[in-house]
N, C-alpha and C positions, 0 to 999 in steps of 0.2 A: 867517699862514694863518688862516682864518676860525674861529669857535667851532664851526660845524656840522661842518667837516672834522675838526677835532681830536677832537670828541665821537664821530665815527663811527670815526675811526682807533683811539682809545683803547678804544671799545667793542668794536671787532674783536678786538683784541689780547688783552683780558681773557676775552672769551667763548671765543677759541680756546684760552687756558690753562685755563680752566675746564672745557670740553668734554674736552681732552685728558687732564687731570690728575685731574679729579675735585675740586680745590681748589686754592687758592693763586692764581688768577687773580683772584678777588675782593680779594685784598689789595692790588692795583695799583689798584683803582677809587678808593679814598680820596685817595691821593697824586695821581692823574691829575685828580681833580675840584679839588682844592686848587691844584695848581701850573700845570695846563694851563689849567683853565676858571675860575680865581678864585672857587670856592667857599670859605666859611669852614670851618674843621674841622668845627663841629657841622652845618651844612648838608650837608657832603660825606659825613659817616657816615649821615645820614639818607637823602639821595639813593642812597648805595651799597647801603643796604638794599633799595631798590625795584628797583634793577638786579640785584643778587644774587639776590633772590626770583625774579623773571621768568627769569633765565637760568638758574638751577638748575633750575627746574620743567621748563624746556624740555629740558635735558640729562638730567634725571631721565626724562622720558618716552622720549628715545632710547634710554638704558641699559635701561629696562625692557622695552622691546619686543625687546631682545637676551638678556633672561633675566639681567640682571647686577644686580639689586636683590634684596637679602635683607630682606624687608619686616618680619618679626618682629625681627630685630636692629635694624634702622634705626628702627623705631617705639620701641623701648626707648631707645635713644639719645636720639632726638628728644623724647620725653615728659619725659624727665629734664631736659633742657636749657630747657623753656618758661619754667618760673617764674625761673630764673637769668637768662635772656635778657630777660625783662620788668623785673627788678629792675635789671640792669646798665644797661639803656636809660634807666631813669629817672635813675639816678645819673650817667650820662655827660651828661645834658643840663644839669647843674649844675657840671660842670668848667670851669675856665679853658681857653682855647684852647690855650695853650701846653702845659699839663699833658695834655691830650687828645692833641695832636701827638706829645709825647715819649712817651706810652703805646703810641700806634700804631707809633712807630719800634722800640719795644722789641718788640712783637709781630711786626712784620714781620721784623727780625732773627732772631728765633726761627723764624718760619716757613721763612726762608732756610736756617738752619742744619738744620732737621729735614728739608727737602727735599734737602740734600746726602746724607743718610743714606738710600739707598734701601731700603725694606723687602724682605725676602726674600719670593720670589713661590713658593716650592715647599712651603710648609708645609701640612699636611693641617688640614683645617677642625675645629675644636673645639667642644665644646658652649658655649653662650653662658651666661656667669656674669652673672645679673642684677645684683648689686652692682657688679661691675667695669664692666659696661656703663652702669649709672646714673651712677657717677661720672664716667666719661669724658664721658657726655652732659651733665652739670651744668657741667663746665668747658668744654666748647664752647659752651653756651649763653651762659655769661657772657661769653666773647670775642666772640661774635656781638652779643650786646645793647650791650656797651660801646663797641665799636670800629665796628660796622657791616659786619663782614667774616663770610664764610660759616664760617670755622673748618675747611674742607675740609683744609687743610694739617696739622692735627692729627688730624682724623678718620680719613683715610686710613691713617696709620701705626698708630693706636690700633686700627682694624677689623682690619689684617693682624697685628700684633704682639700685641696683648691677647687679640683673639678669634679669631685664626687664619682669617680669610676670605683667600681669594685675591685677588690683586692686582685683577682686573677687577671681582670681586664687590665689593670694598671701595670702588673709585672709584664705581660705580653707587650703592651704599648709602650712601655720604657725601653724595651729592646730595639724597637725601631728608632727611637730617638738618639740611642747610644750608637747604633750603626751609622746612622747619618752624620752625626757630630764627629764621630771618630775618623770617618772617611774624609770630612772636610779638614780636620786637623792634620791628618796624614799628608794630604795634598800640600798644606802649607808647609810641611817640614820636608818636602822632598828635595828642596834645594839647599838644604843645610849642611849637606855632605857628612853627615853623622854616620859613623861606621855601623853596619848593621852585621851581626854575627848569624848567618841564616843555619848554620850547624847546631845553633841552640834555639833560635826564634821557631824553626820548622817543627821540631818535635815537641816544643812547648805548645804551640798552636794546635797541633794535632791532638795532643792529649787534652787540652782545653775544650776542644770541640767536642770530642768523645765525653768528657765529663759534664758537658752542658746537656746532652742528652740524657744522661744518668740523674742530673740534678731535676730535670723536669719530673721524671718518675718518682724520685725522692719527695718532692714537694707534695706529691699526692697522697705520701704514706705517713709523713712524720709531721707534726704541728710546725707551721710556719713560725710560730712565736718562738718555739724552741730553737730551730735552725736560725733565725735571725738574731736571737741574743747570744746565741753561742759565738757565732760569727763575729759579732760586735765586740765581745769580749778579747777575741784574738787580734782583732783590728786595733782596739785600744792600746794593747800591749805593744804592737808594731809601731803605732804612732809614737808612744813613748821612746822606743828604742832610736827611731829615726831622729827625734828632736834631741835626744843626748848627743847623737853622733853629729848633728848639725852644729850644735854649740860648743863641742869639745875642742 
């Protein structure tokens, strides 16, 4: 199968998951780039940030037009994550590839387990506690900068469980956080001279953006629990593959 077809197919799947779930889809971008498209771990995490930024911004616009974004809460989360994202991105550029792969596998496994636990959707919104929101935002920024993923798989449960947002609002708001954190991490990596294969990144990103629009429509037709748990099972298998590769 040609590189272009693989890039288009992987991008479509990841965009679909990101648009439907508000997070988690971006976690598959790095392993797809490494195992399907022959990127090094360092190049894959940088390319993933480009893909995640563009796709999340597109999905954010789609959710914002539906009134599903809580801008104040999202801005607080995102602001708290900017400096950690920059610091983590700088550190990640200095890690050996095996260490970066193992760390990514651990985070992917955590994402899968978190997604198996569907947050309750019937909670009443609560006032935002700045300290709690800032702490969660800093953690998400660190993960984004370090591993080149959006962190939405943690942002959505945090927005629902810790801050009491309803599920639809949490999904839309998480995309604001992902977009800002990814941009900050990408800016930190700009001076690392990591080679970027635009012939792969561009079609991958384009397919992901189109997939994100379809994902938003899919979320309205299929049970969120079904989508989430199916994706979690796939992600857990990918995490096991990457961990085996790192310790081989």
